C-alpha positions as CSV (number, residue, x, y, z in Angstrom):
1,M,18.2,-12.6,-1.5
2,K,15.1,-10.7,-1.2
3,T,11.8,-12.5,-0.6
4,I,8.5,-10.8,-1.2
5,K,6.2,-11.7,1.6
6,S,2.4,-11.7,1.7
7,M,2.2,-8.2,3.5
8,L,4.3,-5.5,1.9
9,A,4.0,-1.9,2.4
10,I,4.5,0.5,-0.5
11,A,5.6,3.9,0.6
12,I,7.0,7.0,-0.7
13,T,10.3,8.1,0.7
14,A,10.3,9.7,4.0
15,G,9.6,13.6,4.6
16,I,7.2,14.3,1.8
17,A,5.2,17.5,2.3
18,F,2.1,17.9,0.3
19,T,0.9,21.3,-0.2
20,S,-2.5,22.7,-1.4
21,C,-2.7,25.0,-4.6
22,S,-3.9,27.8,-2.3
23,T,-1.7,30.7,-1.4
24,N,-3.3,30.8,2.0
25,E,-0.5,30.3,4.6
26,E,-2.7,29.3,7.5
27,Q,-1.6,26.6,10.2
28,P,-0.8,23.4,8.3
29,T,-3.3,20.6,8.8
30,T,-2.3,16.9,8.6
31,V,-4.6,14.3,7.3
32,E,-3.8,10.7,7.2
33,Q,-4.5,8.9,4.0
34,T,-4.7,5.0,3.7
35,A,-5.6,2.6,0.9
36,N,-5.2,-0.9,0.2
37,Y,-4.5,-2.6,-3.1
38,S,-4.2,-6.2,-3.9
39,K,-2.8,-7.9,-7.1
40,K,-1.6,-11.4,-7.6
41,N,-1.9,-12.3,-4.1
42,L,0.3,-9.4,-2.9
43,K,-1.4,-6.8,-0.7
44,F,0.0,-3.5,-0.6
45,N,-0.6,-0.9,2.0
46,F,0.0,2.9,1.5
47,N,0.0,5.4,4.4
48,T,1.3,9.1,4.2
49,N,0.7,12.3,6.0
50,I,-0.6,15.1,3.7
51,V,0.4,18.5,5.0
52,A,-1.5,21.4,3.5
53,K,0.4,24.6,3.7
54,G,0.1,26.6,0.3
55,A,2.3,26.8,-2.9
56,N,2.7,24.5,-5.8
57,T,1.6,20.9,-4.6
58,Q,3.4,18.7,-7.4
59,L,6.6,20.6,-7.4
60,S,6.9,20.7,-3.6
61,V,6.4,16.8,-3.4
62,F,9.1,16.2,-6.0
63,Q,11.5,18.5,-4.3
64,E,10.9,16.8,-1.1
65,I,11.6,13.4,-2.6
66,N,14.9,14.9,-4.1
67,K,16.1,15.5,-0.8
68,D,16.1,11.8,0.1
69,L,17.8,10.6,-3.1
70,K,21.5,10.0,-3.1
71,G,23.7,10.5,-6.1
72,Y,21.0,11.4,-8.4
73,G,17.6,13.2,-8.2
74,I,14.4,13.9,-10.1
75,A,15.2,16.3,-12.9
76,Q,11.8,16.5,-14.6
77,V,8.5,14.7,-14.5
78,E,6.3,14.2,-17.6
79,I,2.7,13.5,-17.0
80,Y,0.6,12.0,-20.0
81,N,-3.0,12.7,-19.6
82,V,-6.4,12.5,-21.4
83,A,-7.5,15.7,-23.3
84,S,-11.2,16.0,-24.1
85,T,-11.8,19.7,-23.7
86,P,-10.4,23.0,-25.1
87,D,-9.2,24.0,-21.8
88,D,-7.1,20.7,-21.6
89,K,-4.4,22.3,-23.9
90,N,-3.5,24.3,-20.8
91,K,-3.0,21.4,-18.4
92,L,0.5,21.1,-16.8
93,T,2.2,18.2,-18.5
94,V,5.9,19.0,-17.3
95,I,7.1,19.6,-13.9
96,P,10.5,20.8,-13.9
97,V,12.0,20.0,-10.6
98,V,15.0,21.9,-8.9
99,D,17.8,22.6,-11.1
100,A,16.0,21.0,-14.1
101,S,16.8,22.2,-17.7
102,D,14.1,24.6,-19.1
103,E,14.7,22.8,-22.5
104,Y,11.7,20.5,-22.4
105,R,12.3,18.8,-25.6
106,T,15.8,17.4,-25.2
107,G,17.1,18.5,-21.8
108,F,18.7,14.9,-20.7
109,R,20.9,12.6,-22.4
110,F,22.5,9.2,-21.8
111,I,26.1,9.2,-22.0
112,P,27.7,6.2,-23.8
113,N,30.5,4.5,-22.0
114,D,29.8,6.4,-18.9
115,A,31.5,4.8,-16.0
116,R,28.5,5.6,-13.8
117,R,26.5,3.4,-16.0
118,D,29.0,0.5,-16.1
119,N,30.7,1.8,-19.3
120,R,27.8,0.5,-21.3
121,D,27.4,1.8,-24.8
122,N,23.8,0.1,-25.2
123,L,20.7,1.1,-23.2
124,T,18.8,-1.4,-20.9
125,Y,15.4,-1.6,-19.6
126,V,13.4,-4.0,-17.1
127,T,9.9,-4.5,-16.7
128,V,8.3,-5.7,-13.4
129,S,6.2,-8.7,-14.6
130,D,4.3,-8.9,-11.7
131,F,2.8,-5.5,-12.5
132,A,2.4,-5.8,-16.2
133,T,-1.1,-6.8,-16.4
134,S,-3.5,-4.2,-15.9
135,A,-6.6,-4.5,-13.5
136,N,-8.8,-4.9,-16.3
137,G,-6.8,-7.9,-17.5
138,I,-4.6,-6.1,-20.4
139,A,-1.4,-8.3,-20.3
140,S,1.3,-5.7,-21.5
141,E,4.7,-7.0,-21.1
142,Q,4.9,-7.9,-24.8
143,I,3.5,-4.7,-25.7
144,F,6.1,-2.9,-23.8
145,D,8.7,-4.9,-25.4
146,D,7.3,-4.2,-28.9
147,M,7.2,-0.5,-28.2
148,Y,10.9,-0.3,-27.2
149,R,11.6,-2.2,-30.4
150,V,9.9,0.7,-32.3
151,W,12.1,3.2,-30.8
152,Q,15.3,1.0,-31.6
153,N,14.3,0.0,-35.2
154,E,12.1,2.5,-36.8
155,T,13.8,5.8,-36.3
156,N,16.1,7.4,-39.1
157,C,19.3,6.6,-36.9
158,N,18.7,3.5,-35.3
159,N,22.4,3.0,-34.1
160,V,21.6,2.5,-30.3
161,S,20.9,-0.9,-29.0
162,I,17.8,-0.9,-26.5
163,D,18.2,-4.3,-24.5
164,K,15.8,-6.0,-22.1
165,Q,17.6,-7.1,-18.9
166,N,16.8,-10.0,-16.9
167,F,15.0,-9.2,-13.8
168,S,12.9,-10.8,-10.9
169,L,11.0,-8.7,-8.4
170,A,11.5,-11.6,-5.8
171,T,15.3,-11.5,-6.0
172,D,16.1,-8.1,-7.3
173,G,13.6,-6.1,-5.3
174,L,11.3,-3.2,-6.8
175,P,13.4,-1.0,-9.4
176,S,12.3,2.2,-8.0
177,S,13.7,5.4,-6.7
178,I,10.5,6.6,-5.3
179,L,8.5,3.7,-3.9
180,S,9.5,0.7,-1.8
181,F,8.3,-2.3,0.1
182,G,8.5,-0.3,3.6
183,D,12.2,0.0,3.6
184,A,14.4,2.4,1.8
185,P,13.6,2.5,-2.2
186,Q,15.7,-0.2,-4.0
187,G,16.7,2.2,-6.7
188,P,17.1,1.7,-10.4
189,I,18.0,-1.7,-12.0
190,A,18.5,-0.6,-15.6
191,D,18.5,2.6,-17.5
192,H,14.7,2.3,-18.1
193,N,12.8,1.0,-15.2
194,V,9.1,0.2,-16.3
195,L,7.2,-0.4,-13.0
196,G,4.0,-1.4,-14.9
197,Y,0.6,-0.7,-13.5
198,I,0.4,1.2,-10.3
199,P,-2.5,1.7,-8.1
200,P,-4.5,4.9,-8.7
201,F,-4.3,6.1,-5.1
202,L,-0.4,6.6,-5.4
203,F,-1.3,9.1,-8.4
204,D,-3.7,10.7,-6.4
205,A,-1.3,10.8,-3.4
206,L,1.2,12.6,-5.6
207,D,-1.5,15.0,-6.9
208,L,-1.0,13.8,-10.4
209,G,-4.7,14.2,-11.5
210,A,-7.7,12.0,-12.2
211,N,-6.9,12.1,-16.0
212,T,-3.3,11.0,-15.6
213,L,-2.6,7.8,-17.9
214,A,1.1,7.5,-17.1
215,V,3.9,9.3,-15.7
216,N,7.6,9.3,-16.5
217,F,10.4,10.5,-13.8
218,S,13.8,11.5,-15.4
219,F,16.8,11.1,-12.9
220,G,20.1,13.0,-13.6
221,F,23.4,12.4,-12.0
222,R,24.6,14.8,-9.4
223,D,27.9,16.0,-8.5
224,E,29.4,16.1,-4.8
225,D,27.9,19.5,-4.3
226,G,24.5,18.1,-5.3
227,N,24.3,19.9,-9.0
228,F,23.3,17.9,-12.0
229,T,26.2,17.1,-14.1
230,D,27.0,17.6,-17.8
231,I,30.3,15.7,-18.2
232,N,30.6,16.1,-22.0
233,G,29.4,19.7,-22.1
234,D,26.5,19.3,-24.4
235,G,24.2,21.4,-22.5
236,K,22.1,18.4,-21.2
237,I,21.7,16.8,-17.9
238,D,23.5,13.6,-17.8
239,L,20.7,11.0,-17.7
240,S,21.0,8.4,-14.8
241,H,17.9,6.4,-15.3
242,T,14.1,6.8,-15.7
243,E,11.0,5.3,-14.1
244,T,7.8,4.8,-15.7
245,W,4.2,4.3,-14.1
246,F,0.9,3.3,-15.7
247,N,-2.3,4.1,-13.9
248,D,-4.1,1.1,-13.1
249,G,-7.2,2.8,-12.7
250,V,-7.6,3.6,-16.4
251,N,-9.7,1.5,-18.7
252,W,-6.7,0.1,-20.9
253,S,-7.1,-1.7,-24.1
254,T,-5.0,-3.2,-26.8
255,D,-6.6,-0.8,-29.7
256,G,-8.4,2.0,-27.9
257,A,-11.5,1.2,-30.0
258,E,-14.0,0.9,-27.3
259,P,-15.3,4.3,-26.3
260,G,-13.5,5.5,-22.9
261,S,-10.8,3.0,-23.4
262,V,-7.3,3.9,-23.7
263,D,-4.7,2.1,-26.0
264,V,-1.7,0.9,-23.9
265,A,0.6,0.8,-26.8
266,T,0.3,4.5,-27.7
267,V,0.8,5.6,-24.2
268,A,3.8,3.1,-23.8
269,L,5.5,4.3,-27.0
270,H,5.1,7.9,-25.7
271,E,6.4,7.1,-22.2
272,F,9.4,5.3,-23.5
273,G,10.3,8.3,-25.7
274,H,10.6,10.0,-22.5
275,S,12.9,7.3,-21.3
276,L,15.1,8.2,-24.2
277,G,15.3,11.8,-23.4
278,L,12.4,13.1,-25.7
279,G,10.1,15.8,-24.4
280,H,6.7,16.8,-25.6
281,S,5.8,18.4,-28.9
282,G,2.9,19.6,-31.0
283,V,0.0,22.1,-30.3
284,L,-3.5,20.9,-29.1
285,L,-6.2,22.6,-31.3
286,A,-9.9,22.6,-30.7
287,S,-12.6,23.1,-33.4
288,F,-15.6,25.4,-33.0
289,D,-18.8,26.0,-35.0
290,G,-20.2,29.3,-36.4
291,N,-21.7,29.9,-32.9
292,G,-18.3,29.5,-31.1
293,D,-19.3,26.3,-29.5
294,F,-16.8,23.5,-29.1
295,T,-17.5,20.9,-31.8
296,G,-15.8,18.0,-29.7
297,E,-13.1,17.7,-32.1
298,L,-9.5,18.0,-31.0
299,N,-6.4,17.7,-33.2
300,F,-2.5,18.1,-32.7
301,T,-0.3,20.0,-35.0
302,P,1.9,18.5,-35.9
303,V,0.7,14.8,-35.1
304,N,3.6,13.1,-33.2
305,V,3.9,10.3,-30.6
306,M,5.4,12.8,-28.3
307,N,2.2,15.0,-28.4
308,P,1.5,15.9,-24.6
309,S,-1.9,14.4,-24.4
310,Y,-4.0,11.6,-25.4
311,I,-6.9,12.3,-27.5
312,G,-8.2,9.0,-28.5
313,N,-6.2,8.4,-31.7
314,P,-3.9,5.4,-31.3
315,K,-0.3,6.2,-32.7
316,R,2.0,3.2,-33.2
317,D,4.4,4.9,-35.9
318,L,7.0,7.5,-35.3
319,A,6.5,11.0,-36.9
320,G,8.7,13.9,-38.0
321,D,9.5,15.5,-34.8
322,D,9.8,12.1,-32.9
323,N,12.8,11.0,-35.4
324,S,14.4,14.4,-35.3
325,I,14.5,14.6,-31.5
326,F,15.5,11.1,-31.2
327,C,18.4,11.6,-33.8
328,E,19.6,14.7,-32.0
329,N,20.2,12.5,-29.2
330,F,21.6,9.4,-30.7
331,S,22.9,10.0,-34.1
332,A,26.4,10.1,-33.1
333,W,26.2,7.2,-30.6
334,P,28.3,6.0,-29.1
335,Y,31.1,8.4,-30.3
336,Y,30.4,11.4,-28.0
């Protein structure tokens, strides 16, 4: 049995090299970053060495994490951020990691009755209750449950069961392939592992950006040679599990009505779509007046839950692309 002690260290798996966006290949410099985070009488310490040596920061980080994962690896990272300017349409919201599919919409798929998933023909998820209330007091575990129910019950082909699995942080450990309490990462507990609200300094450490609301990591099964598998030949990476983080530095709310607040249900519904193998869809458009000045109005076309940025409009209902991509993944479930 695992016991959570009063002092726990959260750390990224060993060997991460952080790189700057500069192409300057000067002698690497090392900076030690430390930060503390307290919640529910648990104190977390985070220490990492940041090595600056040029190239793409984010991709390098996740490639290094992949080296420490056994049996599966990060196939793709989807970042959900806030959009408020015309330039935000150019923000990178998808990071394809080594060997990842280029098909961002449906590049991953769970396989029913897969022996690597204990031969299940349903999908499972866990939520870390200890981290399900935000720093500004938004209790979200029920919201998370409700948003999974939307995906299960409100699509045009609701023939896959998404079941919540019993879980205890104290006895089961942290269900993360990336973070740990100082030892090796515990690894996944379920198909979908919702870690809840994660301290903002961890988002900063992974260079995910100040405007990042949440992030979803998709992990694929690997074969003995380290390549992602496709055992049924459908052209999709066989999905092992997903891991979802919400940024605890965000001003979360239950409706998004207060200026500057973000509706947690909208973000959760979007992130859980990634957990089910859906990518981003829709194009962000900005409005300009006769003088060519930005009016402050942003719109997506078409409007979907899986639009790649949050523009202040809560979305609790699935739209056309959401339904079609979900059904592409699950319409034949569990027979393929």
